[in-house]
Backbone as a printed PyTorch tensor [residue, N CA C, xyz], in Angstrom:
tensor([[[-10.0010,  25.5260, -17.2310],
         [-10.4020,  25.3010, -15.8570],
         [ -9.3230,  24.4530, -15.1710]],

        [[ -8.8660,  24.8830, -14.0150],
         [ -7.8440,  24.1520, -13.2690],
         [ -8.4480,  23.6530, -11.9580]],

        [[ -8.7410,  22.3590, -11.9380],
         [ -9.3730,  21.7810, -10.7500],
         [ -8.4050,  20.9270,  -9.9290]],

        [[ -7.2280,  20.6580, -10.4820],
         [ -6.2970,  19.7530,  -9.8100],
         [ -6.4870,  18.3160, -10.2460]],

        [[ -7.4710,  18.0990, -11.1130],
         [ -7.7280,  16.7570, -11.6190],
         [ -7.0200,  16.5570, -12.9550]],

        [[ -6.7050,  15.3130, -13.2510],
         [ -6.1290,  14.9420, -14.5390],
         [ -7.2790,  14.4010, -15.3780]],

        [[ -7.3230,  14.7520, -16.6460],
         [ -8.4180,  14.2850, -17.4840],
         [ -8.0180,  14.1740, -18.9330]],

        [[ -8.9660,  13.6780, -19.7260],
         [ -8.7560,  13.6080, -21.1660],
         [-10.1110,  13.7850, -21.8450]],

        [[-10.0570,  14.1890, -23.0840],
         [-11.2640,  14.3770, -23.8730],
         [-11.5620,  13.0530, -24.5780]],

        [[-12.7870,  12.5470, -24.3850],
         [-13.1790,  11.2810, -25.0130],
         [-13.4530,  11.4930, -26.5000]],

        [[-13.6550,  10.3810, -27.2180],
         [-13.8970,  10.4440, -28.6590],
         [-15.1470,  11.2540, -28.9880]],

        [[-16.1290,  11.2510, -28.0790],
         [-17.3630,  12.0030, -28.3380],
         [-17.3250,  13.4240, -27.7670]],

        [[-16.1210,  13.8830, -27.3430],
         [-15.9470,  15.2620, -26.9230],
         [-16.2040,  15.5570, -25.4610]],

        [[-16.4380,  14.5620, -24.6390],
         [-16.6800,  14.7700, -23.2120],
         [-15.3730,  14.7020, -22.4290]],

        [[-15.3050,  15.4910, -21.3580],
         [-14.1440,  15.4620, -20.4770],
         [-14.2980,  14.2980, -19.5040]],

        [[-13.2690,  13.4530, -19.4260],
         [-13.2850,  12.3180, -18.5140],
         [-12.1680,  12.5140, -17.4960]],

        [[-12.5180,  12.5130, -16.2030],
         [-11.5350,  12.6480, -15.1300],
         [-10.8380,  11.3050, -14.9690]],

        [[ -9.5030,  11.3150, -15.0370],
         [ -8.7420,  10.0620, -14.9480],
         [ -7.9070,   9.9510, -13.6810]],

        [[ -7.7980,  11.0140, -12.9130],
         [ -7.0140,  10.9630, -11.6800],
         [ -6.7050,  12.3630, -11.1870]],

        [[ -5.7730,  12.4380, -10.2450],
         [ -5.3700,  13.7350,  -9.6990],
         [ -3.9500,  14.0600, -10.1360]],

        [[ -3.6740,  15.3440, -10.3300],
         [ -2.3250,  15.7590, -10.6850],
         [ -1.4000,  15.5080,  -9.4980]],

        [[ -1.8180,  15.9410,  -8.3220],
         [ -1.0630,  15.6550,  -7.1070],
         [ -1.6870,  14.4410,  -6.4530]],

        [[ -0.8560,  13.6070,  -5.8690],
         [ -1.3850,  12.4310,  -5.1940],
         [ -1.9450,  12.8420,  -3.8480]],

        [[ -3.2450,  12.9610,  -3.7690],
         [ -3.9280,  13.2840,  -2.5270],
         [ -5.0720,  12.3150,  -2.3240]],

        [[ -5.3020,  11.9570,  -1.0840],
         [ -6.4580,  11.1530,  -0.7230],
         [ -7.3670,  12.0690,   0.0860]],

        [[ -8.6230,  12.1470,  -0.3200],
         [ -9.5870,  12.9700,   0.4050],
         [-10.4840,  12.0400,   1.2140]],

        [[-10.4710,  12.2150,   2.5290],
         [-11.2450,  11.3440,   3.4140],
         [-12.7160,  11.7570,   3.4140]],

        [[-13.5520,  10.9390,   4.0570],
         [-14.9780,  11.2470,   4.1730],
         [-15.1890,  12.5520,   4.9380]],

        [[-14.2640,  12.8910,   5.8190],
         [-14.3540,  14.1350,   6.5840],
         [-13.8090,  15.3450,   5.8530]],

        [[-13.3470,  15.1580,   4.6090],
         [-12.8520,  16.2710,   3.8160],
         [-11.3820,  16.5950,   4.0010]],

        [[-10.6640,  15.7900,   4.7880],
         [ -9.2240,  16.0260,   4.9820],
         [ -8.4610,  15.6150,   3.7220]],

        [[ -7.4810,  16.4140,   3.3390],
         [ -6.5900,  16.0790,   2.2260],
         [ -5.3290,  15.4530,   2.7910]],

        [[ -5.0560,  14.2130,   2.4050],
         [ -3.9020,  13.4670,   2.9040],
         [ -2.9380,  13.2300,   1.7500]],

        [[ -1.6790,  13.6030,   1.9410],
         [ -0.6220,  13.2840,   0.9770],
         [ -0.0310,  11.9360,   1.4040]],

        [[ -0.3050,  10.8580,   0.6650],
         [  0.1040,   9.5320,   1.1160],
         [  1.6010,   9.2440,   1.0110]],

        [[  2.2820,   9.8350,   0.0430],
         [  3.6820,   9.4750,  -0.2160],
         [  4.5960,   9.7190,   0.9890]],

        [[  4.5290,  10.8610,   1.6810],
         [  5.4010,  11.0350,   2.8510],
         [  5.1290,  10.0100,   3.9590]],

        [[  3.8600,   9.6610,   4.1540],
         [  3.5160,   8.6620,   5.1770],
         [  4.0480,   7.2980,   4.7600]],

        [[  3.8880,   6.9490,   3.4940],
         [  4.3790,   5.6680,   2.9780],
         [  5.9020,   5.5800,   3.1010]],

        [[  6.5930,   6.6680,   2.7730],
         [  8.0540,   6.6870,   2.8840],
         [  8.4970,   6.5280,   4.3370]],

        [[  7.7920,   7.1710,   5.2660],
         [  8.1190,   7.0410,   6.6850],
         [  7.9290,   5.6040,   7.1430]],

        [[  6.8450,   4.9650,   6.7020],
         [  6.6030,   3.5710,   7.0740],
         [  7.7480,   2.6760,   6.5980]],

        [[  8.2030,   2.8900,   5.3760],
         [  9.2970,   2.0700,   4.8280],
         [ 10.5820,   2.2340,   5.6310]],

        [[ 10.7960,   3.4050,   6.2230],
         [ 11.9730,   3.6140,   7.0760],
         [ 11.8900,   2.7610,   8.3350]],

        [[ 10.6890,   2.6010,   8.8810],
         [ 10.5090,   1.8220,  10.1030],
         [ 10.3690,   0.3270,   9.8280]],

        [[  9.8380,  -0.0420,   8.6860],
         [  9.5810,  -1.4490,   8.3520],
         [ 10.5380,  -1.8690,   7.2330]],

        [[ 11.7270,  -2.2920,   7.6120],
         [ 12.7760,  -2.5860,   6.6340],
         [ 12.4350,  -3.7000,   5.6320]],

        [[ 11.7050,  -4.7560,   6.0220],
         [ 11.3930,  -5.7830,   5.0170],
         [ 10.2710,  -5.3870,   4.0530]],

        [[  9.6760,  -4.2170,   4.2560],
         [  8.5720,  -3.7790,   3.3950],
         [  9.1040,  -3.4080,   2.0130]],

        [[  8.4600,  -3.9430,   0.9940],
         [  8.8020,  -3.5850,  -0.3750],
         [  7.9430,  -2.4140,  -0.8340]],

        [[  6.6270,  -2.5510,  -0.6620],
         [  5.6990,  -1.5090,  -1.0940],
         [  4.5740,  -1.3340,  -0.0880]],

        [[  4.0800,  -0.1260,  -0.0090],
         [  2.9070,   0.1890,   0.7950],
         [  2.0650,   1.1660,  -0.0140]],

        [[  0.7560,   0.9650,   0.0320],
         [ -0.1570,   1.8890,  -0.6180],
         [ -1.2370,   2.2710,   0.3920]],

        [[ -1.2570,   3.5610,   0.7460],
         [ -2.3130,   4.0500,   1.6240],
         [ -3.6010,   4.1460,   0.8300]],

        [[ -4.6980,   3.8090,   1.4880],
         [ -6.0220,   3.8670,   0.8780],
         [ -6.9620,   4.5420,   1.8680]],

        [[ -8.0380,   5.1010,   1.3550],
         [ -8.9920,   5.7460,   2.2400],
         [ -9.7920,   6.8480,   1.5680]],

        [[ -9.7890,   6.8460,   0.2400],
         [-10.5510,   7.8480,  -0.5000],
         [-12.0210,   7.7790,  -0.0900]],

        [[-12.5380,   8.8980,   0.4510],
         [-13.9240,   9.0240,   0.9020],
         [-14.3040,   7.9770,   1.9650]],

        [[-13.3250,   7.5940,   2.7890],
         [-13.5560,   6.6540,   3.8810],
         [-13.3810,   7.3730,   5.2100]],

        [[-13.8080,   6.7340,   6.2860],
         [-13.7420,   7.3730,   7.6070],
         [-12.3800,   7.2260,   8.2710]],

        [[-11.4920,   6.4290,   7.6930],
         [-10.1360,   6.2670,   8.2110],
         [ -9.2090,   5.8350,   7.0870]],

        [[ -7.9040,   5.8830,   7.3590],
         [ -6.9000,   5.4730,   6.3730],
         [ -6.5110,   4.0270,   6.6100]],

        [[ -6.2680,   3.3270,   5.5330],
         [ -5.7890,   1.9590,   5.5890],
         [ -4.5550,   1.8380,   4.7070]],

        [[ -3.9850,   0.6330,   4.6760],
         [ -2.8000,   0.4270,   3.8500],
         [ -2.7340,  -1.0120,   3.3500]],

        [[ -2.2330,  -1.1670,   2.1370],
         [ -1.8850,  -2.4710,   1.5800],
         [ -0.3690,  -2.5510,   1.6170]],

        [[  0.1530,  -3.6560,   2.1540],
         [  1.5950,  -3.7650,   2.3980],
         [  2.1300,  -5.0460,   1.7650]],

        [[  3.2960,  -4.9460,   1.1230],
         [  3.9740,  -6.1220,   0.5750],
         [  5.3980,  -6.1780,   1.1360]],

        [[  5.9560,  -7.3930,   1.1600],
         [  7.3330,  -7.5710,   1.6030],
         [  8.2330,  -7.8730,   0.4140]],

        [[  9.5280,  -7.6880,   0.6120],
         [ 10.5040,  -7.8860,  -0.4550],
         [ 10.6000,  -9.3600,  -0.8170]],

        [[ 10.4250,  -9.6330,  -2.1170],
         [ 10.5050, -10.9940,  -2.6330],
         [ 11.4540, -11.0420,  -3.8170]],

        [[ 11.8790, -12.2470,  -4.1750],
         [ 12.7210, -12.4280,  -5.3560],
         [ 11.8880, -12.1550,  -6.6050]],

        [[ 12.5420, -11.5890,  -7.6200],
         [ 11.8680, -11.2600,  -8.8740],
         [ 12.4920, -12.0750,  -9.9960]],

        [[ 11.6560, -12.6630, -10.8550],
         [ 12.1280, -13.3850, -12.0300],
         [ 12.7070, -12.3630, -12.9970]],

        [[ 13.9980, -12.4820, -13.3080],
         [ 14.6740, -11.4760, -14.1270],
         [ 14.1660, -11.4380, -15.5640]],

        [[ 13.6990, -12.5630, -16.0890],
         [ 13.2180, -12.5750, -17.4740],
         [ 11.8460, -11.9200, -17.5990]],

        [[ 10.9120, -12.3160, -16.7570],
         [  9.5420, -11.8120, -16.8830],
         [  9.3060, -10.5430, -16.0700]],

        [[ 10.1240, -10.3090, -15.0480],
         [  9.9200,  -9.1690, -14.1700],
         [  8.8470,  -9.4030, -13.1300]],

        [[  8.2940, -10.6020, -13.1030],
         [  7.2390, -10.9270, -12.1380],
         [  7.8330, -11.2920, -10.7870]],

        [[  7.2360, -10.8030,  -9.7290],
         [  7.7140, -11.1720,  -8.3970],
         [  7.2950, -12.6050,  -8.0710]],

        [[  8.1790, -13.3210,  -7.3870],
         [  7.8240, -14.6580,  -6.9060],
         [  7.1840, -14.4800,  -5.5440]],

        [[  6.9400, -15.5730,  -4.8700],
         [  6.4330, -15.4740,  -3.4970],
         [  7.5350, -15.8370,  -2.5060]],

        [[  8.7600, -16.0390,  -3.0130],
         [  9.8950, -16.3610,  -2.1570],
         [ 10.4980, -15.0750,  -1.6010]],

        [[ 10.5320, -14.9600,  -0.2790],
         [ 11.1230, -13.7860,   0.3580],
         [ 12.5940, -13.6910,  -0.0020]],

        [[ 13.1060, -12.4680,  -0.1330],
         [ 14.5340, -12.3030,  -0.4110],
         [ 15.3380, -12.8430,   0.7680]],

        [[ 16.5920, -13.1530,   0.5210],
         [ 17.4720, -13.6710,   1.5750],
         [ 17.5520, -12.6740,   2.7260]],

        [[ 17.6380, -11.3880,   2.3910],
         [ 17.7140, -10.3460,   3.4250],
         [ 16.4450, -10.2980,   4.2690]],

        [[ 15.2910, -10.4430,   3.6170],
         [ 14.0180, -10.4150,   4.3370],
         [ 13.8950, -11.6320,   5.2500]],

        [[ 14.2940, -12.7890,   4.7540],
         [ 14.2720, -14.0020,   5.5820],
         [ 15.1720, -13.8210,   6.8010]],

        [[ 16.3740, -13.2830,   6.5680],
         [ 17.3250, -13.0690,   7.6690],
         [ 16.7600, -12.0620,   8.6790]],

        [[ 16.0940, -11.0170,   8.2040],
         [ 15.4990, -10.0210,   9.0900],
         [ 14.4530, -10.6800,   9.9900]],

        [[ 13.5430, -11.4330,   9.3990],
         [ 12.4920, -12.0750,  10.1980],
         [ 13.0750, -13.0680,  11.2020]],

        [[ 14.1480, -13.7660,  10.8110],
         [ 14.7720, -14.7230,  11.7330],
         [ 15.4390, -13.9880,  12.8910]],

        [[ 16.2040, -12.9350,  12.5830],
         [ 16.9530, -12.2130,  13.6120],
         [ 16.0310, -11.4020,  14.5280]],

        [[ 15.1050, -10.6430,  13.9240],
         [ 14.2810,  -9.7100,  14.6980],
         [ 13.0570, -10.3550,  15.3500]],

        [[ 12.4630, -11.3520,  14.6730],
         [ 11.2210, -11.9420,  15.1800],
         [ 11.3510, -13.4190,  15.5290]],

        [[ 12.5140, -14.0170,  15.2250],
         [ 12.7160, -15.4390,  15.5140],
         [ 11.8700, -16.3490,  14.6470]],

        [[ 11.5590, -15.9030,  13.4330],
         [ 10.6960, -16.6800,  12.5370],
         [ 11.4730, -17.2160,  11.3440]],

        [[ 11.1840, -18.4480,  10.9930],
         [ 11.7700, -19.0800,   9.8020],
         [ 10.7510, -18.9960,   8.6730]],

        [[ 10.6650, -17.8540,   8.0450],
         [  9.7120, -17.6510,   6.9590],
         [ 10.4450, -17.7040,   5.6280]],

        [[  9.8750, -18.4160,   4.6710],
         [ 10.4880, -18.5380,   3.3480],
         [  9.6690, -17.8240,   2.2650]],

        [[  8.3350, -17.7880,   2.4380],
         [  7.4860, -17.2240,   1.3920],
         [  6.6240, -16.0810,   1.9280]],

        [[  6.1650, -15.2550,   1.0080],
         [  5.2940, -14.1510,   1.3910],
         [  3.9370, -14.6620,   1.8690]],

        [[  3.5120, -15.8240,   1.3870],
         [  2.2530, -16.4090,   1.8710],
         [  2.3030, -16.6430,   3.3780]],

        [[  3.4670, -17.0210,   3.8910],
         [  3.6180, -17.2810,   5.3240],
         [  3.5300, -15.9980,   6.1480]],

        [[  3.8460, -14.8630,   5.5360],
         [  3.8110, -13.5990,   6.2840],
         [  2.3920, -13.0790,   6.4720]],

        [[  1.5060, -13.4030,   5.5320],
         [  0.1580, -12.8280,   5.5230],
         [ -0.6010, -13.1100,   6.8130]],

        [[ -0.5280, -14.3430,   7.2950],
         [ -1.3340, -14.7200,   8.4590],
         [ -0.5150, -14.9300,   9.7290]],

        [[  0.7700, -14.6120,   9.6940],
         [  1.6010, -14.8450,  10.8670],
         [  1.3510, -13.7560,  11.9180]],

        [[  0.9410, -14.1470,  13.1410],
         [  0.6250, -13.1520,  14.1710],
         [  1.8180, -12.2750,  14.5650]],

        [[  3.0400, -12.8410,  14.5920],
         [  4.2170, -12.0410,  14.9540],
         [  4.5180, -10.9920,  13.8850]],

        [[  4.3350, -11.3510,  12.6250],
         [  4.5520, -10.3960,  11.5340],
         [  3.5170,  -9.2790,  11.6330]],

        [[  2.2630,  -9.6510,  11.8960],
         [  1.2070,  -8.6450,  12.0430],
         [  1.5030,  -7.6970,  13.2040]],

        [[  1.9950,  -8.2150,  14.3150],
         [  2.3490,  -7.3680,  15.4630],
         [  3.5050,  -6.4380,  15.1120]],

        [[  4.4930,  -6.9740,  14.3860],
         [  5.6310,  -6.1490,  13.9560],
         [  5.1460,  -4.9990,  13.0640]],

        [[  4.2710,  -5.2990,  12.1090],
         [  3.7480,  -4.2650,  11.2090],
         [  2.9530,  -3.2330,  12.0130]],

        [[  2.1680,  -3.6840,  12.9940],
         [  1.4130,  -2.7510,  13.8450],
         [  2.3550,  -1.7890,  14.5700]],

        [[  3.4830,  -2.3040,  15.0810],
         [  4.4520,  -1.4440,  15.7650],
         [  5.0440,  -0.4160,  14.7950]],

        [[  5.3380,  -0.8570,  13.5670],
         [  5.8690,   0.0680,  12.5610],
         [  4.8340,   1.1320,  12.2080]],

        [[  3.5740,   0.7450,  12.1600],
         [  2.5040,   1.7010,  11.8760],
         [  2.3710,   2.6910,  13.0220]],

        [[  2.4830,   2.2150,  14.2670],
         [  2.4220,   3.1190,  15.4190],
         [  3.5470,   4.1480,  15.3590]],

        [[  4.7560,   3.7050,  15.0010],
         [  5.8800,   4.6320,  14.8680],
         [  5.6290,   5.6410,  13.7450]],

        [[  5.0820,   5.1470,  12.6390],
         [  4.7610,   6.0110,  11.5000],
         [  3.7010,   7.0340,  11.8940]],

        [[  2.6500,   6.5640,  12.5690],
         [  1.5760,   7.4690,  12.9900],
         [  2.0980,   8.5410,  13.9470]],

        [[  3.1100,   8.1900,  14.7380],
         [  3.7140,   9.1620,  15.6480],
         [  4.4170,  10.2960,  14.9180]],

        [[  4.8020,  10.0650,  13.6910],
         [  5.4800,  11.0910,  12.8830],
         [  4.5130,  11.8380,  11.9570]],

        [[  3.2520,  11.4230,  11.9300],
         [  2.2710,  12.0230,  11.0220],
         [  1.9360,  13.4480,  11.4280]],

        [[  1.5710,  14.2470,  10.4390],
         [  1.2550,  15.6430,  10.6990],
         [ -0.1530,  15.8420,  11.2470]],

        [[ -1.0450,  14.8570,  11.0320],
         [ -2.4160,  14.9820,  11.5470],
         [ -2.9810,  13.6010,  11.8650]],

        [[ -3.9810,  13.5820,  12.7300],
         [ -4.6390,  12.3100,  13.0640],
         [ -5.3460,  11.7140,  11.8560]],

        [[ -5.7930,  12.5600,  10.9610],
         [ -6.4930,  12.0730,   9.7740],
         [ -5.5810,  11.2030,   8.9010]],

        [[ -4.2800,  11.4350,   8.9590],
         [ -3.3450,  10.6580,   8.1350],
         [ -2.8450,   9.3910,   8.8310]],

        [[ -3.3380,   9.1090,  10.0330],
         [ -2.9420,   7.8900,  10.7360],
         [ -3.5110,   6.6640,  10.0310]],

        [[ -2.6810,   5.6500,   9.8750],
         [ -3.1170,   4.3770,   9.3080],
         [ -3.7940,   3.6000,  10.4340]],

        [[ -5.0360,   3.2090,  10.2200],
         [ -5.7900,   2.5040,  11.2610],
         [ -5.8700,   0.9990,  11.0080]],

        [[ -5.8960,   0.5990,   9.7330],
         [ -5.9890,  -0.8190,   9.3680],
         [ -5.0090,  -1.1000,   8.2420]],

        [[ -4.6360,  -2.3640,   8.1320],
         [ -3.7460,  -2.7570,   7.0430],
         [ -4.0200,  -4.1920,   6.6380]],

        [[ -3.6130,  -4.5030,   5.4360],
         [ -3.6620,  -5.8740,   4.9200],
         [ -2.3020,  -6.1550,   4.3050]],

        [[ -1.7240,  -7.2960,   4.6680],
         [ -0.4750,  -7.7360,   4.0420],
         [ -0.8640,  -8.5520,   2.8140]],

        [[ -0.2300,  -8.2450,   1.7040],
         [ -0.5210,  -8.9290,   0.4470],
         [  0.6570,  -9.8420,   0.1200]],

        [[  0.3570, -11.0620,  -0.2870],
         [  1.4110, -12.0380,  -0.5880],
         [  2.1470, -11.7100,  -1.8860]],

        [[  1.4770, -11.0580,  -2.8250],
         [  2.0840, -10.7660,  -4.1250],
         [  2.5870,  -9.3280,  -4.1490]],

        [[  3.8800,  -9.1450,  -4.3970],
         [  4.4520,  -7.7950,  -4.4340],
         [  3.9610,  -7.0440,  -5.6710]],

        [[  3.9570,  -5.7280,  -5.5940],
         [  3.5770,  -4.9060,  -6.7300],
         [  4.6790,  -4.9880,  -7.7850]],

        [[  4.2930,  -4.9130,  -9.0600],
         [  5.2780,  -5.0130, -10.1370],
         [  4.7820,  -4.3040, -11.3900]],

        [[  5.6930,  -4.1080, -12.3360],
         [  5.3310,  -3.5180, -13.6240],
         [  4.4530,  -4.4880, -14.4130]],

        [[  4.8670,  -5.7700, -14.5740],
         [  4.0120,  -6.7040, -15.3140],
         [  2.6570,  -6.9490, -14.6290]],

        [[  2.6280,  -6.8290, -13.2980],
         [  1.3770,  -6.9990, -12.5650],
         [  0.4340,  -5.8230, -12.7370]],

        [[  0.9550,  -4.7040, -13.2380],
         [  0.1400,  -3.5330, -13.5190],
         [  0.0930,  -2.5010, -12.4100]],

        [[  0.6820,  -2.7890, -11.2470],
         [  0.5970,  -1.8590, -10.1250],
         [  1.6280,  -0.7350, -10.1960]],

        [[  2.7160,  -0.9400, -10.9430],
         [  3.7920,   0.0510, -11.0270],
         [  4.0070,   0.5120, -12.4610]],

        [[  4.4070,   1.7790, -12.6020],
         [  4.7700,   2.3060, -13.9170],
         [  6.2050,   1.8730, -14.2280]],

        [[  6.6790,   2.0780, -15.4610],
         [  8.0750,   1.7540, -15.7750],
         [  9.0870,   2.5130, -14.9050]],

        [[  8.6890,   3.6580, -14.3470],
         [  9.5710,   4.3990, -13.4490],
         [  9.3100,   4.0390, -11.9850]],

        [[  8.5890,   2.9380, -11.7730],
         [  8.2990,   2.3580, -10.4500],
         [  7.4300,   3.2470,  -9.5550]],

        [[  6.5980,   4.0720, -10.1780],
         [  5.6120,   4.8310,  -9.4150],
         [  4.3540,   3.9750,  -9.2960]],

        [[  3.6790,   4.1220,  -8.1850],
         [  2.4950,   3.3320,  -7.9020],
         [  1.2960,   3.8180,  -8.7090]],

        [[  0.6290,   2.8850,  -9.3750],
         [ -0.6250,   3.1900, -10.0710],
         [ -1.7450,   2.9140,  -9.0700]],

        [[ -2.1330,   3.9380,  -8.3480],
         [ -3.0930,   3.7680,  -7.2540],
         [ -4.4460,   3.2410,  -7.7150]],

        [[ -4.9680,   3.7730,  -8.8070],
         [ -6.2850,   3.3270,  -9.2750],
         [ -6.2660,   1.8650,  -9.7080]],

        [[ -5.2340,   1.4740, -10.4490],
         [ -5.1160,   0.0970, -10.9300],
         [ -4.9750,  -0.8590,  -9.7370]],

        [[ -4.1300,  -0.4900,  -8.7880],
         [ -3.8960,  -1.3350,  -7.6170],
         [ -5.1650,  -1.4460,  -6.7750]],

        [[ -5.8700,  -0.3460,  -6.6110],
         [ -7.1200,  -0.3780,  -5.8410],
         [ -8.1500,  -1.2910,  -6.5010]],

        [[ -8.2540,  -1.2380,  -7.8190],
         [ -9.1960,  -2.1200,  -8.5230],
         [ -8.7910,  -3.5840,  -8.3660]],

        [[ -7.4900,  -3.8550,  -8.4640],
         [ -6.9990,  -5.2270,  -8.3690],
         [ -7.2880,  -5.8280,  -6.9880]],

        [[ -7.2050,  -5.0110,  -5.9510],
         [ -7.4010,  -5.5000,  -4.5860],
         [ -8.7060,  -4.9860,  -3.9720]],

        [[ -9.7070,  -4.7590,  -4.8170],
         [-10.9800,  -4.2050,  -4.3630],
         [-11.6310,  -5.0570,  -3.2760]],

        [[-11.5310,  -6.3730,  -3.3870],
         [-12.1470,  -7.2630,  -2.3890],
         [-11.5340,  -7.0300,  -0.9990]],

        [[-10.2080,  -6.9160,  -0.9370],
         [ -9.5370,  -6.6340,   0.3380],
         [ -9.9330,  -5.2650,   0.8870]],

        [[-10.0550,  -4.2950,   0.0020],
         [-10.4420,  -2.9550,   0.4280],
         [-11.8780,  -2.9430,   0.9440]],

        [[-12.7510,  -3.6870,   0.2890],
         [-14.1320,  -3.7800,   0.7500],
         [-14.2020,  -4.3740,   2.1570]],

        [[-13.3680,  -5.3950,   2.4170],
         [-13.3140,  -5.9890,   3.7620],
         [-12.7910,  -4.9770,   4.7760]],

        [[-11.7510,  -4.2510,   4.4110],
         [-11.1260,  -3.2900,   5.3050],
         [-12.0870,  -2.1630,   5.6740]],

        [[-12.8530,  -1.6860,   4.6970],
         [-13.7230,  -0.5370,   4.9210],
         [-15.1940,  -0.9110,   5.0970]],

        [[-15.4850,  -2.1800,   5.3590],
         [-16.8710,  -2.5990,   5.5760],
         [-17.4740,  -1.7820,   6.7250]],

        [[-18.7510,  -1.3800,   6.5900],
         [-19.3760,  -0.5520,   7.6280],
         [-19.3400,  -1.1830,   9.0210]],

        [[-19.3810,  -2.5040,   9.0890],
         [-19.3760,  -3.1780,  10.4000],
         [-17.9730,  -3.5600,  10.8680]],

        [[-16.9440,  -3.1980,  10.0960],
         [-15.5680,  -3.5240,  10.4700],
         [-15.1240,  -2.6670,  11.6590]],

        [[-14.4640,  -3.3160,  12.6140],
         [-13.9590,  -2.5860,  13.7970],
         [-12.6570,  -1.8940,  13.4510]],

        [[-12.4140,  -0.7720,  14.1070],
         [-11.1390,  -0.0520,  13.9130],
         [-10.0570,  -0.6770,  14.7490]]])
């Protein structure tokens, strides 16, 4: 049977669905969204962005988790919260901000406005309204291999990342949350 799902046979002989072969997000309205092209377009517009993960499986709109480029500890491979020199220079030149850490970016109104503009540009290039990013959350901790969000080939582990940031996703998709 070919359903497009990835699975494995459990020890007791049952088929367990573990993910999708193709990376698709299916919205509550039944639209199939390919997140990777949208994420790549966003990175072109938002130069200090390190990683973005679109979310919205069985939701009424698409959202995104966004991280900025930070220094990485070469021994452990863990990202620090210190913005890279290039990212600091970008924020100073483009937004007039003296930001040193990713924690400072999370709640900064100018950074949020900049990300909104990048999302608007990205949405303008989208193939359908269903793939438009409506909400986002900036995360202070960048995705990494030791953190569990990335594979050794630096592909995003969507399920692992979604579980790790479930609280943020619950806030983003709360029934009473405004668009």
